DRENRO-219716 format. One record per residue (C-alpha): x negated, y negated, z; residue in three letters. Coordinates in nm, 3 decimals, padded with zeros to 5 digits, always signed. Example, Ala and Ser with C-alpha at 12.3 -4.5 7.8 and 13.67 -1.06 7.14 Angstrom:
! DRENRO-219716
> -01.230  +00.450  +00.780  Ala $
> -01.367  +00.106  +00.714  Ser $
END
This chain:
! DRENRO-219716
> -00.246  -06.041  +04.818  Met $
> -00.488  -06.027  +04.540  Ala $
> -00.351  -05.680  +04.472  Ser $
> -00.017  -05.805  +04.486  Cys $
> -00.083  -06.088  +04.220  Leu $
> -00.264  -05.812  +04.030  Lys $
> +00.036  -05.603  +03.995  Val $
> +00.254  -05.897  +03.917  Val $
> +00.019  -06.020  +03.659  Gly $
> +00.032  -05.650  +03.505  Ile $
> +00.388  -05.663  +03.512  Thr $
> +00.445  -06.012  +03.357  Val $
> +00.166  -05.895  +03.099  Gly $
> +00.362  -05.581  +03.018  Val $
> +00.686  -05.784  +03.004  Val $
> +00.535  -06.018  +02.777  Ala $
> +00.363  -05.771  +02.559  Leu $
> +00.706  -05.580  +02.536  Ala $
> +00.898  -05.884  +02.440  Gly $
> +00.650  -05.980  +02.137  Leu $
> +00.688  -05.633  +02.018  Ile $
> +01.065  -05.661  +02.051  Ala $
> +01.040  -06.008  +01.883  Gly $
> +00.837  -05.845  +01.612  Leu $
> +01.066  -05.545  +01.574  Val $
> +01.388  -05.800  +01.542  Thr $
> +01.182  -06.055  +01.308  Trp $
> +01.092  -05.713  +01.097  Gly $
> +01.481  -05.604  +01.077  Val $
> +01.588  -05.942  +00.992  Leu $
> +01.321  -05.992  +00.728  Ala $
> +01.413  -05.665  +00.578  Ser $
> +01.771  -05.796  +00.524  Arg $
> +01.910  -05.988  +00.217  Asp $
> +01.870  -06.341  +00.325  Pro $
> +02.194  -06.531  +00.422  Val $
> +02.332  -06.697  +00.155  Glu $
> +02.424  -07.076  +00.184  Asp $
> +02.773  -07.138  +00.058  Pro $
> +02.803  -07.296  -00.292  Pro $
> +02.834  -07.684  -00.354  Glu $
> +03.201  -07.720  -00.438  Leu $
> +03.322  -08.023  -00.688  Arg $
> +03.580  -08.211  -00.548  Glu $
> +03.891  -08.127  -00.728  Leu $
> +04.148  -08.402  -00.874  Asp $
> +04.495  -08.340  -00.703  Trp $
> +04.633  -08.168  -01.059  Trp $
> +04.384  -07.922  -01.117  Glu $
> +04.507  -07.673  -00.853  His $
> +04.834  -07.789  -00.775  Thr $
> +05.171  -07.588  -00.793  Val $
> +05.428  -07.786  -00.997  Ile $
> +05.816  -07.737  -00.961  Tyr $
> +06.036  -07.824  -01.227  Gln $
> +06.344  -07.998  -01.143  Ile $
> +06.637  -07.974  -01.384  Tyr $
> +06.801  -08.284  -01.222  Pro $
> +07.153  -08.198  -01.320  Arg $
> +07.155  -07.886  -01.160  Ser $
> +06.945  -07.904  -00.882  Phe $
> +07.153  -08.113  -00.605  Met $
> +07.475  -08.294  -00.638  Asp $
> +07.497  -08.548  -00.356  Ser $
> +07.827  -08.717  -00.454  Asp $
> +08.075  -08.426  -00.530  Gly $
> +08.112  -08.523  -00.912  Asp $
> +07.959  -08.161  -00.995  Gly $
> +07.643  -08.315  -01.169  Ile $
> +07.298  -08.308  -00.954  Gly $
> +07.165  -08.633  -00.912  Asp $
> +06.828  -08.833  -00.757  Leu $
> +07.003  -08.871  -00.434  Arg $
> +07.046  -08.479  -00.402  Gly $
> +06.662  -08.456  -00.500  Ile $
> +06.616  -08.686  -00.216  Ile $
> +06.823  -08.500  +00.022  Asn $
> +06.642  -08.194  -00.053  Gln $
> +06.297  -08.332  -00.044  Met $
> +06.201  -08.106  +00.241  Glu $
> +06.229  -07.784  +00.045  His $
> +05.936  -07.877  -00.166  Phe $
> +05.724  -07.908  +00.149  Val $
> +05.886  -07.586  +00.305  Asp $
> +05.817  -07.395  -00.030  Ala $
> +05.431  -07.526  -00.070  Gly $
> +05.486  -07.702  -00.377  Val $
> +05.248  -07.985  -00.477  Gly $
> +05.426  -08.188  -00.717  Ala $
> +05.793  -08.199  -00.884  Ile $
> +05.836  -08.234  -01.253  Trp $
> +06.181  -08.378  -01.334  Met $
> +06.326  -08.317  -01.658  Ser $
> +06.449  -08.665  -01.825  Pro $
> +06.616  -08.872  -01.595  Ile $
> +06.630  -09.201  -01.849  Phe $
> +06.950  -09.357  -01.990  Thr $
> +07.101  -09.095  -02.260  Ser $
> +07.421  -09.013  -02.462  Pro $
> +07.349  -08.682  -02.317  Met $
> +07.404  -08.505  -02.684  Ile $
> +07.074  -08.291  -02.551  Asp $
> +07.109  -08.357  -02.183  Phe $
> +06.851  -08.601  -02.149  Gly $
> +06.614  -08.539  -02.437  Tyr $
> +06.785  -08.798  -02.664  Asp $
> +06.675  -09.103  -02.476  Val $
> +06.848  -09.428  -02.562  Ser $
> +06.665  -09.656  -02.286  Asp $
> +06.319  -09.518  -02.168  Phe $
> +06.317  -09.804  -01.897  Tyr $
> +06.625  -09.730  -01.700  Asp $
> +06.783  -09.432  -01.489  Ile $
> +07.104  -09.253  -01.659  His $
> +07.421  -09.363  -01.444  Tyr $
> +07.518  -09.011  -01.346  Glu $
> +07.174  -08.933  -01.190  Tyr $
> +07.182  -09.293  -00.985  Gly $
> +06.994  -09.631  -00.998  Thr $
> +06.651  -09.736  -01.009  Met $
> +06.673  -09.809  -00.659  Ala $
> +06.728  -09.420  -00.601  Asp $
> +06.414  -09.338  -00.833  Phe $
> +06.216  -09.595  -00.605  Asp $
> +06.330  -09.422  -00.295  Glu $
> +06.286  -09.086  -00.442  Leu $
> +05.905  -09.167  -00.527  Val $
> +05.835  -09.313  -00.157  Ser $
> +05.988  -09.014  +00.021  Arg $
> +05.813  -08.749  -00.210  Ala $
> +05.472  -08.982  -00.144  His $
> +05.529  -08.964  +00.253  Glu $
> +05.574  -08.595  +00.219  Leu $
> +05.231  -08.563  +00.007  Gly $
> +05.406  -08.474  -00.311  Ile $
> +05.336  -08.599  -00.646  Lys $
> +05.606  -08.701  -00.916  Val $
> +05.568  -08.603  -01.285  Leu $
> +05.831  -08.742  -01.536  Leu $
> +05.962  -08.568  -01.819  Asp $
> +05.836  -08.798  -02.094  Tyr $
> +06.011  -08.741  -02.473  Val $
> +05.756  -08.938  -02.694  Pro $
> +05.879  -08.751  -03.030  Asn $
> +06.242  -08.919  -03.061  His $
> +06.502  -09.157  -02.954  Ala $
> +06.861  -09.133  -02.956  Ser $
> +07.021  -09.304  -03.259  Thr $
> +07.199  -09.494  -02.987  Glu $
> +06.867  -09.656  -02.896  Ser $
> +06.805  -10.019  -02.958  Gln $
> +06.505  -09.922  -03.146  Tyr $
> +06.676  -09.735  -03.393  Phe $
> +06.989  -09.983  -03.441  Val $
> +06.709  -10.241  -03.494  Asp $
> +06.540  -10.016  -03.744  Ser $
> +06.838  -09.953  -03.934  Val $
> +06.924  -10.323  -03.997  Asn $
> +06.532  -10.378  -04.078  Arg $
> +06.466  -10.616  -03.805  Val $
> +06.142  -10.746  -03.822  Gln $
> +05.903  -10.524  -03.641  Gly $
> +06.140  -10.222  -03.639  Tyr $
> +06.165  -10.167  -04.019  Glu $
> +05.932  -09.862  -03.977  Asp $
> +05.989  -09.733  -03.607  Tyr $
> +06.115  -09.419  -03.744  Phe $
> +06.067  -09.201  -04.058  Val $
> +06.270  -09.299  -04.315  Trp $
> +06.306  -09.169  -04.688  Ala $
> +06.457  -09.245  -05.018  Asp $
> +06.657  -08.964  -05.159  Pro $
> +06.553  -08.726  -05.443  Leu $
> +06.750  -08.766  -05.763  Pro $
> +06.979  -08.485  -05.828  Asp $
> +06.924  -08.332  -06.192  Pro $
> +07.261  -08.209  -06.178  Asn $
> +07.451  -08.547  -06.107  Asp $
> +07.297  -08.879  -06.173  Pro $
> +07.488  -09.032  -05.938  Ser $
> +07.409  -08.780  -05.659  Gly $
> +07.114  -08.752  -05.379  Arg $
> +06.914  -08.507  -05.246  Arg $
> +06.724  -08.472  -04.930  Val $
> +06.353  -08.559  -04.937  Pro $
> +06.244  -08.202  -04.870  Ser $
> +06.373  -07.857  -04.777  Asn $
> +06.237  -07.900  -04.386  Trp $
> +06.458  -07.736  -04.138  Ile $
> +06.560  -07.908  -03.788  Ser $
> +06.479  -07.701  -03.474  Gln $
> +06.867  -07.674  -03.417  Phe $
> +06.956  -07.553  -03.770  Gly $
> +07.018  -07.733  -04.093  Gly $
> +06.817  -07.994  -04.261  Thr $
> +06.589  -08.238  -04.090  Val $
> +06.719  -08.538  -04.291  Trp $
> +07.021  -08.748  -04.227  Glu $
> +07.157  -09.014  -04.440  Trp $
> +07.243  -09.361  -04.291  Asn $
> +07.505  -09.573  -04.513  Asp $
> +07.378  -09.904  -04.368  Val $
> +07.011  -09.858  -04.461  Arg $
> +07.086  -09.640  -04.756  Gln $
> +06.795  -09.389  -04.667  Gln $
> +06.748  -09.078  -04.487  Tyr $
> +06.593  -09.052  -04.160  Tyr $
> +06.399  -08.773  -03.996  Leu $
> +06.530  -08.566  -03.690  His $
> +06.360  -08.275  -03.622  Gln $
> +06.588  -08.182  -03.337  Phe $
> +06.977  -08.311  -03.332  Ala $
> +07.129  -08.550  -03.557  Ile $
> +07.102  -08.815  -03.292  Glu $
> +06.770  -08.768  -03.228  Gln $
> +06.556  -08.964  -03.461  Ala $
> +06.208  -08.910  -03.497  Asp $
> +05.976  -09.190  -03.426  Phe $
> +05.695  -09.279  -03.666  Asn $
> +05.363  -09.241  -03.507  Phe $
> +05.177  -09.381  -03.813  Arg $
> +05.309  -09.708  -03.686  Asn $
> +05.062  -09.872  -03.426  Pro $
> +05.347  -10.080  -03.294  Ala $
> +05.534  -09.720  -03.200  Val $
> +05.187  -09.588  -03.052  Arg $
> +05.173  -09.913  -02.829  Ala $
> +05.534  -09.903  -02.726  Glu $
> +05.497  -09.568  -02.599  Leu $
> +05.214  -09.640  -02.394  Glu $
> +05.408  -09.932  -02.247  Asn $
> +05.668  -09.695  -02.147  Ile $
> +05.432  -09.502  -01.975  Met $
> +05.250  -09.770  -01.819  Arg $
> +05.619  -09.890  -01.679  Phe $
> +05.667  -09.562  -01.489  Trp $
> +05.322  -09.532  -01.366  Leu $
> +05.357  -09.884  -01.214  Glu $
> +05.687  -09.756  -01.064  Lys $
> +05.484  -09.487  -00.881  Gly $
> +05.509  -09.192  -01.110  Ala $
> +05.212  -08.987  -01.099  Asp $
> +05.210  -08.850  -01.427  Gly $
> +05.414  -08.714  -01.724  Phe $
> +05.516  -08.382  -01.906  Arg $
> +05.518  -08.433  -02.267  Leu $
> +05.800  -08.278  -02.455  Asp $
> +05.818  -08.155  -02.818  Ala $
> +05.443  -08.255  -02.886  Leu $
> +05.385  -08.012  -03.175  Pro $
> +05.658  -08.232  -03.365  His $
> +05.484  -08.564  -03.343  Leu $
> +05.362  -08.587  -03.671  Phe $
> +05.492  -08.462  -04.039  Glu $
> +05.313  -08.476  -04.359  Ala $
> +05.208  -08.782  -04.494  Asn $
> +05.384  -08.891  -04.831  Pro $
> +05.070  -09.092  -04.902  Asp $
> +04.891  -08.774  -04.972  Asn $
> +05.170  -08.607  -05.182  Tyr $
> +05.244  -08.858  -05.461  Asn $
> +05.485  -09.054  -05.224  Gly $
> +05.685  -08.750  -05.167  Thr $
> +05.755  -08.519  -04.863  Tyr $
> +05.607  -08.177  -04.985  Pro $
> +05.839  -07.857  -04.937  Asp $
> +05.774  -07.607  -04.672  Asn $
> +05.676  -07.270  -04.823  Pro $
> +05.949  -07.000  -04.755  Leu $
> +05.884  -06.754  -04.497  Ser $
> +05.988  -06.451  -04.688  Gly $
> +06.252  -06.355  -04.443  Asn $
> +06.535  -06.206  -04.610  Ala $
> +06.764  -06.211  -04.310  Phe $
> +06.761  -06.590  -04.300  Leu $
> +06.966  -06.839  -04.497  Gly $
> +06.847  -07.191  -04.619  Pro $
> +07.000  -07.367  -04.279  Asp $
> +06.826  -07.107  -04.067  Asp $
> +06.508  -07.193  -03.839  Val $
> +06.259  -06.960  -03.987  Gly $
> +06.356  -06.962  -04.334  Tyr $
> +06.062  -07.158  -04.426  Thr $
> +05.736  -07.207  -04.267  Thr $
> +05.651  -07.511  -04.096  Glu $
> +05.324  -07.618  -04.202  Ile $
> +05.415  -07.975  -04.299  His $
> +05.605  -08.077  -03.981  Ile $
> +05.417  -07.937  -03.679  Arg $
> +05.076  -07.923  -03.520  Asp $
> +04.923  -08.142  -03.757  Leu $
> +04.571  -08.262  -03.691  Pro $
> +04.665  -08.642  -03.646  Glu $
> +04.846  -08.493  -03.330  Leu $
> +04.520  -08.394  -03.141  Tyr $
> +04.387  -08.740  -03.193  Asp $
> +04.698  -08.902  -03.044  Leu $
> +04.683  -08.669  -02.710  Val $
> +04.321  -08.764  -02.668  Tyr $
> +04.443  -09.144  -02.700  Glu $
> +04.707  -09.095  -02.441  Trp $
> +04.464  -08.909  -02.208  Arg $
> +04.234  -09.182  -02.240  Glu $
> +04.498  -09.447  -02.185  Phe $
> +04.595  -09.243  -01.873  Met $
> +04.226  -09.263  -01.751  Glu $
> +04.184  -09.628  -01.802  Arg $
> +04.527  -09.676  -01.606  Trp $
> +04.384  -09.470  -01.325  Met $
> +04.059  -09.619  -01.301  Ser $
> +04.212  -09.965  -01.302  Ser $
> +04.434  -09.845  -00.987  Gln $
> +04.120  -09.714  -00.853  Asn $
> +04.286  -09.404  -00.811  Thr $
> +05.246  -07.570  -02.226  Thr $
> +05.188  -06.721  -02.583  Thr $
> +05.475  -06.506  -02.510  Ser $
> +05.514  -06.227  -02.278  Leu $
> +05.818  -06.006  -02.200  Ser $
> +05.958  -05.735  -01.983  Ala $
> +05.850  -05.495  -02.286  Glu $
> +05.466  -05.642  -02.198  Ser $
> +05.242  -05.345  -02.057  Asn $
> +04.947  -05.451  -01.817  Ala $
> +04.715  -05.456  -02.155  Arg $
> +04.913  -05.715  -02.292  Asp $
> +04.903  -05.941  -01.974  Phe $
> +04.538  -05.898  -01.949  Val $
> +04.512  -05.961  -02.356  Tyr $
> +04.719  -06.316  -02.346  Val $
> +04.539  -06.459  -02.052  Ile $
> +04.195  -06.378  -02.131  Leu $
> +04.254  -06.490  -02.519  Arg $
> +04.361  -06.812  -02.338  Trp $
> +04.068  -06.821  -02.150  Phe $
> +03.830  -06.765  -02.462  Thr $
> +03.971  -07.020  -02.666  Tyr $
> +04.015  -07.298  -02.398  Met $
> +03.769  -07.573  -02.409  His $
> +03.485  -07.558  -02.132  Pro $
> +03.585  -07.757  -01.871  Gly $
> +03.953  -07.771  -01.895  Arg $
> +04.220  -07.668  -01.698  Val $
> +04.486  -07.417  -01.812  Pro $
> +04.860  -07.422  -01.658  Asn $
> +05.066  -07.111  -01.628  Trp $
> +05.434  -07.098  -01.697  Val $
> +05.672  -06.813  -01.679  Phe $
> +06.008  -06.996  -01.749  Gly $
> +06.155  -07.337  -01.795  Asn $
> +06.502  -07.520  -01.872  His $
> +06.461  -07.418  -02.233  Asp $
> +06.404  -07.081  -02.198  Asn $
> +06.574  -06.760  -02.013  Asn $
> +06.470  -06.761  -01.624  Arg $
> +06.182  -06.528  -01.526  Met $
> +06.418  -06.217  -01.400  Pro $
> +06.631  -06.238  -01.703  Thr $
> +06.321  -06.252  -01.950  Arg $
> +06.138  -05.970  -01.745  Phe $
> +06.292  -05.774  -01.458  Arg $
> +06.436  -05.846  -01.128  Asp $
> +06.153  -05.643  -00.946  Asn $
> +05.874  -05.854  -01.136  Met $
> +05.961  -06.153  -00.949  Val $
> +05.714  -06.147  -00.665  Asp $
> +05.437  -06.013  -00.903  Gly $
> +05.472  -06.293  -01.150  Leu $
> +05.477  -06.565  -00.903  Asn $
> +05.170  -06.386  -00.746  Ser $
> +04.992  -06.394  -01.096  Leu $
> +05.095  -06.764  -01.142  Asn $
> +04.936  -06.863  -00.797  Met $
> +04.629  -06.689  -00.844  Ile $
> +04.515  -06.733  -01.182  Leu $
> +04.268  -07.050  -01.202  Pro $
> +04.442  -07.351  -01.293  Gly $
> +04.792  -07.512  -01.251  Val $
> +05.074  -07.298  -01.148  Ala $
> +05.404  -07.425  -01.271  Val $
> +05.751  -07.317  -01.086  Thr $
> +06.084  -07.389  -01.263  Tyr $
> +06.348  -07.435  -00.987  Gln $
> +06.511  -07.109  -00.860  Gly $
> +06.205  -06.891  -00.960  Glu $
> +06.095  -06.915  -00.590  Glu $
> +06.409  -06.699  -00.507  Ile $
> +06.449  -06.505  -00.797  Gly $
> +06.769  -06.684  -00.984  Met $
> +06.864  -06.532  -01.303  Arg $
> +07.043  -06.659  -01.585  Asp $
> +07.421  -06.744  -01.520  Gly $
> +07.707  -06.653  -01.755  Tyr $
> +07.826  -06.933  -01.928  Val $
> +08.144  -06.880  -02.176  Ser $
> +08.187  -07.058  -02.512  Trp $
> +08.448  -07.279  -02.364  Glu $
> +08.215  -07.413  -02.064  Asp $
> +07.890  -07.431  -02.307  Thr $
> +07.768  -07.780  -02.361  Val $
> +07.410  -07.722  -02.505  Asp $
> +07.369  -07.878  -02.843  Val $
> +07.140  -07.613  -02.983  Asn $
> +07.439  -07.349  -02.919  Ala $
> +07.708  -07.576  -03.039  Leu $
> +07.528  -07.654  -03.350  Asn $
> +07.404  -07.331  -03.459  Arg $
> +07.641  -07.095  -03.292  Gly $
> +08.014  -07.014  -03.258  Asp $
> +08.231  -06.823  -03.015  Asn $
> +08.049  -06.486  -03.100  Glu $
> +07.685  -06.578  -03.168  Thr $
> +07.631  -06.879  -02.918  Tyr $
> +07.426  -06.680  -02.665  Met $
> +07.173  -06.619  -02.935  Leu $
> +07.114  -07.020  -02.917  Tyr $
> +07.237  -07.151  -02.589  Ser $
> +07.015  -07.266  -02.286  Arg $
> +07.297  -07.336  -02.083  Asp $
> +07.245  -06.987  -01.876  Pro $
> +06.885  -07.117  -01.756  Ala $
> +07.039  -07.440  -01.630  Arg $
> +07.310  -07.351  -01.405  Thr $
> +07.318  -07.508  -01.066  Pro $
> +07.060  -07.421  -00.814  Tyr $
> +07.155  -07.161  -00.540  His $
> +07.126  -07.324  -00.175  Trp $
> +07.355  -07.119  +00.001  Asp $
> +07.663  -06.882  -00.020  Ala $
> +07.907  -07.153  +00.042  Thr $
> +08.136  -07.298  -00.234  Ala $
> +07.939  -07.379  -00.571  Asn $
> +07.623  -07.225  -00.413  Ala $
> +07.596  -07.555  -00.174  Gly $
> +07.496  -07.743  -00.481  Phe $
> +07.823  -07.963  -00.520  Ser $
> +08.135  -08.053  -00.274  Thr $
> +08.306  -08.109  -00.612  Gly $
> +08.601  -07.905  -00.749  Asp $
> +08.398  -07.819  -01.034  Ser $
> +08.020  -07.827  -01.182  Thr $
> +07.916  -07.949  -01.502  Trp $
> +07.789  -07.584  -01.572  Leu $
> +07.948  -07.263  -01.388  Pro $
> +07.746  -07.151  -01.092  Val $
> +07.625  -06.812  -01.162  Ala $
> +07.840  -06.535  -00.986  Glu $
> +07.537  -06.368  -00.805  Asp $
> +07.489  -06.667  -00.577  Tyr $
> +07.621  -06.515  -00.276  Val $
> +07.319  -06.255  -00.264  Glu $
> +07.067  -06.506  -00.447  Ile $
> +07.021  -06.812  -00.251  Asn $
> +06.757  -07.006  -00.044  Leu $
> +06.942  -06.983  +00.291  Ala $
> +06.996  -06.581  +00.291  Val $
> +06.597  -06.538  +00.197  Gln $
> +06.479  -06.801  +00.462  Lys $
> +06.680  -06.592  +00.707  Ala $
> +06.572  -06.257  +00.568  Ala $
> +06.245  -06.092  +00.715  Ser $
> +06.122  -06.026  +00.379  Arg $
> +06.227  -06.228  +00.076  Ser $
> +06.132  -06.346  -00.269  His $
> +06.100  -06.694  -00.080  Tyr $
> +05.878  -06.574  +00.212  Lys $
> +05.637  -06.420  -00.066  Val $
> +05.640  -06.749  -00.243  Tyr $
> +05.569  -06.936  +00.076  Gln $
> +05.267  -06.709  +00.168  Ala $
> +05.142  -06.746  -00.174  Leu $
> +05.153  -07.132  -00.168  Thr $
> +04.988  -07.133  +00.188  Ala $
> +04.733  -06.932  +00.027  Leu $
> +04.656  -07.160  -00.255  Arg $
> +04.624  -07.443  -00.026  Arg $
> +04.358  -07.277  +00.206  Ser $
> +04.142  -07.062  -00.011  Ser $
> +03.828  -07.221  -00.173  Lys $
> +03.827  -06.895  -00.350  Thr $
> +04.146  -06.956  -00.557  Leu $
> +04.040  -07.350  -00.622  Ser $
> +03.681  -07.322  -00.705  His $
> +03.628  -06.930  -00.753  Gly $
> +03.550  -06.720  -01.074  Glu $
> +03.792  -06.442  -01.194  Tyr $
> +03.787  -06.112  -01.320  Ala $
> +04.077  -05.966  -01.485  Leu $
> +04.143  -05.578  -01.585  Arg $
> +04.416  -05.359  -01.686  Ala $
> +04.339  -05.040  -01.469  Leu $
> +04.579  -04.842  -01.677  Ser $
> +04.870  -04.904  -01.939  Ala $
> +05.078  -05.023  -01.658  Asn $
> +04.898  -05.189  -01.379  Thr $
> +04.650  -05.498  -01.377  Leu $
> +04.410  -05.633  -01.126  Val $
> +04.338  -05.993  -01.076  Leu $
> +04.003  -06.060  -00.873  Val $
> +03.908  -06.400  -00.772  Arg $
> +03.565  -06.414  -00.602  Tyr $
> +03.312  -06.714  -00.448  Leu $
> +02.978  -06.662  -00.273  Arg $
> +03.025  -06.652  +00.111  Thr $
> +03.417  -06.698  +00.071  His $
> +03.666  -06.386  +00.083  Asp $
> +03.752  -06.224  -00.218  Thr $
> +04.144  -06.216  -00.323  Ile $
> +04.263  -05.984  -00.538  Ala $
> +04.616  -05.912  -00.703  Leu $
> +04.735  -05.539  -00.814  Leu $
> +05.038  -05.554  -00.987  Phe $
> +05.254  -05.262  -01.162  Asn $
> +05.429  -05.465  -01.449  Val $
> +05.626  -05.147  -01.550  Ser $
> +05.943  -04.996  -01.446  Asp $
> +05.816  -04.697  -01.338  Gly $
> +05.565  -04.571  -01.069  Pro $
> +05.198  -04.562  -01.149  Asp $
> +04.866  -04.459  -00.978  Thr $
> +04.537  -04.633  -01.011  Val $
> +04.193  -04.622  -00.885  Asp $
> +04.102  -04.930  -00.692  Leu $
> +03.734  -04.878  -00.694  Ser $
> +03.745  -04.961  -01.061  Ala $
> +03.844  -05.313  -01.018  Ala $
> +03.533  -05.527  -01.097  Pro $
> +03.360  -05.771  -00.812  Asn $
> +03.598  -05.599  -00.550  Leu $
> +03.477  -05.432  -00.214  Gln $
> +03.651  -05.266  +00.077  Gly $
> +03.792  -05.224  +00.288  Pro $
> +04.084  -05.467  +00.170  Leu $
> +04.341  -05.621  +00.419  Thr $
> +04.716  -05.669  +00.241  Val $
> +04.787  -06.057  +00.271  Tyr $
> +05.151  -06.020  +00.132  Thr $
> +05.347  -05.801  -00.078  Ser $
> +05.641  -05.823  -00.315  Ser $
> +06.006  -05.696  -00.168  Val $
> +05.964  -05.363  -00.363  Glu $
> +05.645  -05.281  -00.146  Ser $
> +05.608  -05.047  +00.137  Thr $
> +05.280  -05.215  +00.234  Arg $
> +05.297  -05.489  +00.501  Asn $
> +05.072  -05.808  +00.592  Thr $
> +04.735  -05.706  +00.747  Asp $
> +04.741  -05.321  +00.633  Asp $
> +04.437  -05.169  +00.540  Ile $
> +04.352  -05.025  +00.219  Val $
> +04.045  -04.849  +00.137  Glu $
> +03.899  -04.869  -00.223  Leu $
> +04.028  -04.529  -00.409  Gly $
> +04.351  -04.434  -00.567  Glu $
> +04.674  -04.605  -00.479  Ile $
> +05.021  -04.557  -00.586  Ser $
> +05.274  -04.845  -00.648  Leu $
> +05.634  -04.857  -00.726  Arg $
> +05.788  -04.993  -01.017  Ala $
> +05.687  -05.374  -01.042  Gly $
> +05.520  -05.374  -00.722  Glu $
> +05.249  -05.618  -00.627  Ala $
> +05.012  -05.666  -00.345  Ile $
> +04.783  -05.947  -00.285  Val $
> +04.446  -05.835  -00.073  Phe $
> +04.193  -05.994  +00.140  Arg $
> +03.858  -05.854  +00.090  Gly $
> +03.485  -05.933  +00.190  Pro $
> +03.271  -06.172  -00.058  Pro $
> +03.187  -06.005  -00.349  Ala $
END
């Protein structure tokens, strides 16, 4: 028995000693490794700092009553599309009462809904439904000017007390060649061509209009104007709007005549011999845009918004000719000059510019959407970019854009027209692309709607829309994209790589060939990127599929091909 206990004791001792040695070896191995990193402490972001904003041009989005014009009810009926697409906020181009000279950007009543778009009850329902679905609502606010049909302007023309200086008024200059004649106060040129000055017979003065004659510029040196513009914002915030996109900001101030002996100074000539005195670009614009007072006003409005929110407890050019180095330069330049702590927003198209595939190329759609979604900040999508809609053809007879009608004719109007980027949304392949049941639409539907529409892309196994959905899902789920650092580099003249990284979190990388030809690059040259990489999504041009494994090293890309990778923490 004693012998048995002795054997057991020796066995237990040996086992205990072996366990101790194993423990010491394990501790030694673990101690020799790098310590496990704690995840970084992440700041809680406000909703707008990392959202996807979808721009709606209401007139072309969805027609609910068959009159050929999109409306608020049409937006309400298609609200699930934004959830399906994965966007966080919608921005509606102006919906306020307007004579529609510039299709809503000439507002006659800032406190009501334009009758073609619906009623205030429709707006209330739209906001309520959007908020139910977790979608924010932004309004396109036009502070620079008001319609000459607005009560503000009518009262100013008639010098009603309190409104005498609501707009920019100026006396004529004497004409040395005609004592009874008059000259405009300066050589300033409207953004739509011709002089910015329009004579008013009733008031016997000129008024300033930096855009159409029917769009009179507010006088922002008048405190009453500034107070009223805040009142308008407050009204819509109380109605449930979550914020605003501010239109035509660079033009809010013009040179102060008090600094020029009571006159408005001429802009210097640009020296462009191919332009005439009525053409935009014939002069510089040093006296009519980007004046220093503008920045004070923007901060004033930001402080107003912050005060309101606390009381509630609650825009550089790239083109199809740009190479990868151009993209990298433009983006990094923006980050370099951006004030620390600010949030950028990224836009490839809107209602005033060619649609993305027309401005760039069809095979760049997924890559550009990927770049938009993976860069730090706010991603803005103009309606149709998620399915790769192109500009539609609009004949001279169908043209309604005031810019084209003012500056062009039947041979030159396309140089100025914004209508092609505003043609109705392509919902499906039925008549009028599913936009309207009417016999006609306010602008013609683009001819390619049978091939390019939301329904066909939802049904396809691979499409621009499926890529877009994958990208918005990644933005919602990835802390690397919401909080991480970035590294951007051109791996060749044609291919760029954008790497987003955050300690202890997956690295996200975009590889994008922006050229119209194939390219081969070395992925191991990408900064802050470790392999192996897993394909998260890829453009419709790509042969790579989701979950494919790619090692660092040489990789060949087709023209326009884009691949989004997941990788281990950097």
